[in-house]
N, C-alpha and C positions, 0 to 999 in steps of 0.2 A: 607546672606547665612543662610539656615536652620540649626538649632542646630541638633546634632545626635539624640536627644530625639524626636524632631518634625519630622525628617527624618523617623525614625522607625514607628512613629505613622501614618504618611502618607503612608508608605509601607503597614502597616496592611489594611488600608482602601482600598488600590488599589489591594489587594489580593497577595501581595509579601510575601513569607515565610521567615522570618528572620532566622530561624533555620531548619536544615534538616538533615537527617541521611544518612551517605554515605554507599557505598557497603560493607565496613567493619564493619558497625554498629556503627560507631563513629558519635556523634552529632557535627554538624558544625554550626557556626554563621557567617552570612554574614556581611561584613564590611560596615559600613555607606556610605563610598564612592561609593561602588558598588551599594547599594540601591538607592543613590542620582542619579547616572549616569542612572540607568533604569527607574527611576521615571521620569526624563526628557523625556525619549522616550514615556512614556505611555501617557502623556498628560491627566491625570486624576485629574479632579477638585473636586472629591468626592460628587458631586451632586447625588442624587437618580435617577435612572433610571426606568421608568415604564415598566413593563414586557409586551411586545405586545403579547407574546406567553407563556402560561404556559405548562407544560408537566406533565404527570401522567401516572400511570400504570392502567389497567382496574380494576376497583372496588375500587381504592383509593379515598380518599376525599380530597377536596381543600377548602381553604378559599378564598371567593371572597370579594374584598374591597367594603365597603358601600353596601352590599347586604342583603336585608331583604325581606321576603315573597316568594311567587311562582315564578318560572322562567321556562325556557325550554331549552333543548339542541337541536341544529340544525346540522344535518350531512352535508356532501359535496354535497348531492343531494337536500338539502332544507327541508328534512323530519325532523319533530319535535318529541322530546320526553319530557314528563313532568319532571321537576326537583324541588325537595324540599330539604330545608336544615335539617340537623339532629339537635339534642337538643343543640349542641355546635356551631350551625351556620355554619357547613361545608356541602359541596356539593358533593355527590357521583358521580363520572364521569361514563359515559356509559361503559357497559361491550363489546361493540364492538369497536375494534381498529379504528383509523381514526382521521381526523382533524375536530374538532367540534367547534361550537360557543355557548357559554352560553349567554343567552339573558335574561334581566329582564328590562322591560319597555325601557328605553332609554340607559341602560347599556348593554355592550357587551364585552366579553372576549373570545379570541381565546385559545382553549386547544387542545393540541396533545395527544391522548390517545393510549398508546403502549400496545401491548399484553405482557404477563408475560416473554415470552421467545422469542428469535430470531427464524427464520425459520430454519427447519432441515428436510431433506428428509424422508418421511415415509418409515419405514421398513429397514432403513440403520443403522446397528449397528457398525460395524467396518469397515469404508470406507477406502479407499486408492486412491492415484493419484500420479502424478508427478509434479514437479516444474520446471519451465523453465525460464532462462533469455532470453527473445524473440529475442533481439539483437544478441544472440550467435548462434541462430538456423541456419541451412543451407537449402537452397532450389534453384532450378534453377532460375537464374535471380534475386537474391537478391541484387545485386549490392554492397555487402560487409556489409550489415546490415541486420541481421536475421529479417525475418517477418512472417506475418500469414501463408504463404505457408510452412514454416519450421515446422509447427505443424503437417503436414500430416503423417509423418512416426511414430511419437509418438502417434498420434491418433490411428493408426493401432495397435500398441502394447497395448494401453489402451483397445481397443474393444477385441483384442485376449484374453486378460487376465481378463477382467471384471473390468476394472478400473472405478473409479467414478468421477475423477477430473483432470483438467490440471490447475495448478496455474501459473499465469504469472507475470513477473516483471511489474513495472508501464508502462502504455501505454499513459500517459498524454502528450498533446502537448508540445513539447520541445523548448528550445531556439536554435537559430542557433548554431550548434555544434562547440566547441572550446576546448581549454585546460581545463581539469578538468571536461568535460561533464558527467553528471550523470542523470540517469533516476529518481532519488529522488531529483532532483532540477529542477522541470518542469517550463515551461512558464505559462501553464494554465491547472488546473486539471479538468476543465469543458468540455475539448475537446481532441481529440486523436491525436497521433503522426503519421502523414501520412508516415513518414520514415519507420514504422514497419508494414505496411501492403503491400501486394504483388500485384503489377499490373497485372502480368501473371495470378493470381488466380482470380482475379475480373473481368478483362477486357482482356481476353487472346487474342482475335483477334486484338484488338487495340494495345496492347502492342507488340505483334509479328511484326505487319505490320511497326510500327515505327522503330523497330530494323532493319528490312530489308532495310528501306529506309535511315538509318543513320548508315552507317558501323563503323564510328569511335565511335559512341555512343555504339553500339553492342560490340565492341571489348573491350571498358572501362569497360562495365557492366561485361563482362566475366572474366577480369582480376580482377576486385574487388571482384567478387563473390568467387574466388579461393584463395583470400588472407587469411593468417593465423590469422592476427588481424584486427580489424576495424580502418580505417582511417576516423574518423567521418566526418571531413570537405570535404574530397574528395568524399566520398560515398554519403553524404547528397546532394552535388552539383549534383552528377550524377543522383540521384533518382528524384530530383526536375526538372532537365532537362528533364528526360524521361517523368515525369507526365505531364509537360507542353505540350510536344509534343502530348502525347496521347489525351489530352483535345482537342487540335487542330484538330487531326485526327477524333474525335468523331463529331465535328461540321460539318466537310466536309462529312463523310461517315455514320454517324448514328444520324441523327437529332432527330429521335423519342426517343432514348436513352438520348440524351442531354435534351430533354423536360422533361423526367422523373426526372433526376438529378436536374434540375432547380425547379421542382415541391417539391421535398424533400428540397431543400435549402430554398425555400420560406415558407415552413411549419415550419422551425426552426425559422424564424421570426427575430426580432431585435438582440436576443443574438448572433446568428451566424454572422450576418452583423457587429455587434460591434466587436466581435473577429477578424473577418477577416481583418476589417479595420486597426486594430492595430498590426496584425501579418504580415501583408504584408510589403515587403522590396525588395530592389534590388537584393538580393541573392536568395531568394525562389521564389517569384513571386507576383502577383498582388492578390487583394482581391478576385476576381473571381477564381483565381487558388487555394487559400486556401479554398474557399467554396467547390470546386470540391474535394480537397484532403480530406476534412472532410466527404463527402459523400462516398469516396473511403474507408476510414477507417472504418467508421461505418458498411458499407456493407460487408467488409472483414471480421471483428471479428464476426458479426452477423451469417455469414455463418459457421465460425469455431465452434461457440457455438451450432448452430442448429445441425451441424453434429455430435458433441460428444453426444448430448441428444438423437439424432436418433440412435446412436450406443448402447444406453443403460446406459450411464454415468448418475449417479443420481444427480450429481451437474453440471457437465460441466466446463465451464470456471470460474476460480477465478481470480478476478482483484485485483490490488494491489493500495492502496490509499496512496500516499506520505503524509507525516505529514505537508508539507508546499510548498512554491513556491518560485521561484527566485524573488528577489526584483526588477530586471529589466524586469521581464516577463510580459505578457499581464494581467494576473490575479491580479498581484500587482499594476500595472499601471492603471487598471480600477477599482480597489477595493477601492481606496481611503482611507477613515477613517475606512473601515471594517477591515483593516490589520494593524498590528504593524508597527509603523514608526520608522526608525532609530535603530531598535533592530533585532537581528538575534537569531535563535535557535540553541541549541547544546545540550550537555550531560556532565555532571560531570564526573570525573574518574570513570570507572566501568570495568567490566570484559572484555569487548570488546576492551576498549582502556583506558590504565592506566594514560594517560595524559589528558583525557577529549576531547571533540570534539567542535569545532565551525562550524556549518553546512553551513552558509552562506545563509540561506533561512529564509523567514518570514512566519507568519500564522495569523489567525483571532485574533482581539483584543477581549477579553472577554467582555468588556463593549459594543463593537459594536454589538456582537452577541445578547446581551440582547436588545439592542436598536433597531435592525432590526428583532426582533422576530426569530432569528436563521435562517434567509432566506439564507445567504451565504453557511452555513453549509449544509442546505437541498439541496440546488442546486447542490452542488458537489457530495452529496451522490446519488442523483438521476442520475447524470451523469455517475457516475463509476458503479452503479448497473445496469443500462439499458443493457439488452441483455447478462447478466451474471447470474451464478447460485451461486456465492460466492464472498466474499470480505475479503481481508486481509487488515487491518488497521495498517499501519506502525506505531510503537510507540504509541500503543493505550494508553499507561500511560499518554500521553498528554492531553487526555481528562479529566484529573484531574488536572495535573500540567504540565508546560513545562519550561524547563531551558532556560532563556532569558539572553542575554548580549548584551551591546551596540555594534553596528556594528564595526568590526575591533578589539575588545578587545579579550584578550586570554580566552580560554575556562573556566578557573578558575574564572573569573571576572563575573560570573553570579549569577542568583538567581531563584528560582522557582517562576512561576506565576500561581495562582489557576485558573482553569477552572470550569464552572458549570457542573460538572461530571453527576449528575443524569439527567439533562435536555438533555445533549448530548447522553447519553446512551439511553434514552427513544425515542429519535428520531432515533437513529441508529437501534434500535430493530424494530420500527414502519416501517421504510423504508425497513428493512429486511423482514419483514412480507408481505408488499405490492408487493415486487419484487420477492418474493420467493428465497432469497439470503442468503446462509449460512454466518456466521461472524467469522472470525478469527482475534484475536487481537495480534500483536507481543508485548509481555509483558516482554522483557528481559532488563537487565540493573539494575539500581537503582529502586527497586519495592517498592512502598509505602505499609505499612502493610495493608492487608485485600482486596486489589483491586482485586486480582486474584479470591478470593471467591465471590466477588460482581459481577464480570464479568461472571463467571460460572453460578451464580444464574439466570442470564438473558439469558443463552444459548450461550454465546459467548465463543468460544474456545480461550485458550491461545496457546502458542507454547512451546513445550518441546523439546530442542535441546541436543542431546546425550552428548557433552562435559561438559554441566551444569546439566545434569540430575544426580545429586549425593547429598549426605548427607555427607559434609566434604570431606574427601579423597575417600570415598566408592561411586562407581556409583550404582544407583538404579536398582534392578532387574524389569523386565518388568511390573509385577502386580502393582508396586509402582509408575509408572508413572502417571501423572495427566490424569483422565479420560476425563476431559472437556478441551482437548488440541489437538492440531496437532502434532504428534510425527515426528521429522526430524532427520537425522544424521547430517546435517550441514545447514547453511544458506549462503547468498551472503556475509555476513560480516566474514565468517569463511572459512577456507580451507576445501574442500571436505575431506570426511572421510580418504581417502588414504593419502591425504597431511598433515592432523592433526597427524595421527599416525607417520608420518615421521619427524614432526617438520618444515615442509616447511614454515609455517608462521613465526616461530622464525628466521629462517635463512634470510628470507626477511627483517624482522625487524633489525636484526644485519647489514645486507648490507646497509641498509638506516641510520645507526647510531643511531637507536632507542632502540637497546638492547646492554648493555654494556658487559654482561657475558653470551655469547652464550652457552659455555659448560655447565654451571649451569642450564640454561634454558632447554637444551636438556636432561639433567639428570633428571629434574623435569618432563618433558613430558614423558620420559621413565617410570618414577613411575606411571604416569597416565595410560599409556598403559597397564602396568602390573596389575593396579586396574581394568582396563576394562576387561582385559582377564579373571580375576578371576570371573567376573559376567557372561560373555557371553561364556567363554570356549575358548580353542585354544591357539595357540601362533604363533609367526611370521606372515606369510601371512594369517593364519586362523582367526586371530583377526578381520580382516576387514569384512569377511563374517559372523563371529559370531556377530559383532557389528550390522551389517545390520539386522540380525535376531532378535536381541534384540529390534530394533526399530519396526520390523514387529509384534513381540508379545507384544508390549506395550499396556497397558489397554486404551490408549487415543482413543477417537472416530473416529479420522482420522490419517492416516499417509501419509506423502508426502515425495517422493524420489527425490531430485534434479537430473537432468539429468547428471550432473557432477560425481555424485555417482552412477548412473546407469553405466556408462562408466568407473568407476574407475579412474578418473582423479585426479591429484594432485594439479593442479594450481588453485589459489584462484581468484574469480571473482573481489572482491574488498578488498582492505587492508585499514581499516578505519583510518582516521587521515591523510591519504596521498593524495596529489594532483598529484605530479610528482614523477618519480622514480619507480612506480609499474604500470603496464598497467591496471589501473582500468576501468572496464566496456569496455573493447576492446577485451577481449579474445573470440574466437569463438570455437565452438564444432568442432572436428576433421572432416576433409573431409571423411575419412573412419575410421570405428570402427567395433569391433567384435559384429556382430549382434546376433550370437548364445549365446554369454556370457551374453549380455544385456537381451536377451529374457529368458534365464535361471533365471537370477536375479529377473526379474519381476514375473516369474512364481512362484518362492519361496515365494515372498512377497505376491502375490494374494492368494496363497493356505494358507498361515499362517493366513492372516486377515479373510479370509472365515471361516476357522476352529474356530478362536477366536470369530467370530461373532455368530456362532451357540452356 
């Protein structure tokens, strides 16, 4: 067995951080046994890996190995530019962003050249939009799982009040739903979830005809659509049954449309075929059913984004990229050595969860990213940015370091693993520029020093959430909120503002046995509410409106209002660290709600942002 000294040396070579600073500012040291267990999962032999792809920002210089004399840069269209080294032997990269080849005789090196900053809509100063948990939306015939058709009513409100964006929860292809189902634990981030796209929206004639022919299915769809909470296994089975029958109906009654769908599937080539072969099972359907489902999902969300942009939204849809994937999913099973094996991601104790978190998901190996020229990362970025106007990157801090732990270990038995931050950010900004896609990085939790400033310098917004927008016990006034951020009153890991003000999350924690002294916690929350009222004005019920006004007045370049806050809901979407006991990812928006109150709330938000922009 390795000595503790040799283990620490091996950990440093593998990119593990022996020491780290927790959310309270206390320096922590990782135990040798934890390092030893994680090293076994990394399978790192310490041998150097040649960089297949270098990255740089426009105008920067790079050192090319074994390079002397004149060379050339070749762009993606095969056009050449002359290249010469400076006095120190460094090569200045082209001023045009893109994927380039540096060539000199028989030497060749791929280089990704990023623009200085991520894309941002021209003339948009203080934008605003809505944030939706897609599965919670409601529409006719959604069979109990919210889908693309549920965006229609909110799109109307955005158009009426001049909104810029609709941010969505992750739409990645999911596992067969079961206990603990979460959109942040997907099967494959390169493909879409057909359960969250509307058959009546994309194929209305076929969808309605199938229901007329199958009365039992129609009744089951209506009953599930009206349900208060999602029964994931039951609704998923209904949607797949409906989808398979629609596909059969099209083959009989719309052969021309079937040919168009098959042409799209053929154009996707080997990647779609490979995915469908691995995703097919006895519950969902055949590989051909999955291919049809992917066409359906792509078509449905492209329609929603195009409609938003046609309405005048500067951004349109904002996608959400999960930080990892389920180890039993298609992406992990087909990714092989590209992903961490025997390790899972999580988080140390922080403001969201004082016990830390073990997420049960995996992600890329930093060694594999270098070895593969970052191809797995680029493929996922292109998949989630396609047909979107923005991208939220969940836990963007993970592009610098991720908390990893042996599978099944406690959240505290982890260690930070370093990632090639500059390379990943360059690629993220380059793909943003190519796709005309705004970037938002979720940068909450244990934040490494300086990372928010580095992200802001590249035009990547952070997230400023009301309960954490403070200096000690004092909440920040609107002008002091971060400019390079998306301002929000809450997130999916916090209760809506109305619930936070009333301590609903604390009561849930106490009910689940995770909070010993509920009265003390409620008194502390009451002090927080008083401190918030001192900044935004008002008391009692007026604090909620004042707090939303504070978010609207924030100096941040973008403000996003979750639908739960638009409706004044109190129920929390997800209680971090829990699998059972709390209905995580199962709550739906109410069947009926006060349209006039929601309309007035959005009118105030829009008017405030418009005045601030001027």
